[in-house]
C-alpha positions as CSV (number, residue, x, y, z in Angstrom):
1,M,54.0,73.8,2.2
2,N,54.6,74.0,-1.8
3,I,51.4,75.4,-3.3
4,S,52.3,74.5,-6.5
5,R,53.2,70.9,-5.8
6,A,49.8,70.4,-4.1
7,L,47.7,71.5,-7.1
8,S,50.0,69.1,-9.1
9,A,49.0,66.3,-7.3
10,Y,45.4,67.0,-7.8
11,G,45.8,67.9,-11.5
12,A,45.3,71.4,-11.1
13,R,46.6,73.9,-13.3
14,P,47.3,78.0,-12.5
15,I,45.6,79.5,-15.1
16,D,48.1,81.8,-17.2
17,A,46.2,85.4,-17.4
18,A,47.8,86.1,-20.8
19,V,46.1,83.2,-22.4
20,K,42.9,83.5,-20.4
21,N,42.4,87.3,-21.8
22,N,43.7,86.8,-25.3
23,S,41.7,83.6,-26.2
24,K,38.1,83.3,-27.3
25,K,36.0,80.6,-25.4
26,E,34.4,78.5,-28.1
27,A,31.8,75.9,-27.4
28,P,33.5,72.1,-28.0
29,A,31.9,70.7,-31.1
30,K,28.6,68.8,-30.3
31,A,29.2,65.5,-30.5
32,A,26.5,62.8,-31.2
33,A,24.7,62.6,-27.5
34,T,25.0,58.9,-26.6
35,V,22.5,58.1,-24.0
36,P,22.7,54.3,-22.5
37,H,20.0,52.4,-23.3
38,E,18.7,49.9,-21.0
39,Q,18.2,46.0,-22.6
40,V,16.1,43.6,-21.4
41,V,17.2,39.8,-22.6
42,L,14.4,37.2,-22.4
43,S,15.8,33.7,-21.9
44,S,15.4,30.8,-24.1
45,E,12.2,29.4,-22.1
46,A,10.4,33.2,-22.1
47,Q,11.0,33.5,-25.6
48,S,9.2,30.0,-26.3
49,F,6.6,31.0,-23.9
50,R,6.1,34.2,-25.8
51,K,5.8,32.3,-29.2
52,V,3.3,29.6,-27.3
53,M,0.9,32.6,-26.2
54,E,1.2,34.3,-29.7
55,A,-0.3,31.0,-31.5
56,V,-2.8,30.6,-28.7
57,D,-4.2,34.4,-29.0
58,A,-4.0,33.6,-32.9
59,T,-6.4,30.4,-32.6
60,P,-10.2,31.1,-33.3
61,E,-12.4,30.3,-30.6
62,V,-13.7,26.7,-30.1
63,R,-17.6,26.2,-31.1
64,I,-18.5,24.0,-28.3
65,P,-22.1,23.1,-29.6
66,L,-20.6,21.9,-33.0
67,V,-18.0,20.1,-30.8
68,E,-20.5,18.3,-29.1
69,E,-22.7,17.4,-31.9
70,I,-20.0,15.6,-33.7
71,S,-18.7,14.0,-31.0
72,Q,-22.1,12.5,-30.8
73,K,-22.4,11.7,-34.3
74,I,-18.8,9.8,-33.5
75,K,-20.4,8.1,-30.9
76,L,-23.4,6.9,-32.8
77,N,-21.2,6.0,-36.0
78,G,-23.1,8.6,-38.1
79,Y,-20.3,10.7,-38.6
80,P,-17.9,10.2,-41.9
81,F,-14.8,10.1,-39.7
82,E,-12.0,8.6,-42.3
83,T,-12.8,11.4,-44.5
84,K,-13.0,14.1,-42.4
85,L,-9.8,12.9,-40.7
86,Y,-8.0,13.0,-43.8
87,K,-9.3,16.5,-45.0
88,A,-8.1,17.8,-41.2
89,L,-4.6,16.0,-41.7
90,E,-3.8,17.4,-45.1
91,K,-5.1,20.8,-43.9
92,M,-2.9,20.6,-40.7
93,I,0.3,19.4,-43.1
94,E,-0.4,22.3,-45.7
95,A,-0.3,24.5,-42.7
96,K,2.7,23.2,-41.4
97,I,1.1,22.5,-37.8
98,V,2.2,18.8,-37.8
């Protein structure tokens, strides 16, 4: 069996003793370390859900006693419904909710 043929088949090369002793080994220039980063890609439904949850979290709490008081006034026709409705709609349009 020819050893040099077997070595070349695996990409190995014999060491040249003259080159080995005369050359100084230097550290290769440091390249910027590239570390692969994992990425998570959310579906459009998940992104929409996240936006909705952020909007829900940003909304103030509902004041139940005030809502009940106003609904009682509306039932008894003692609430200025039209005036309040127009003001509420104007605020919603300004805030680009509607």
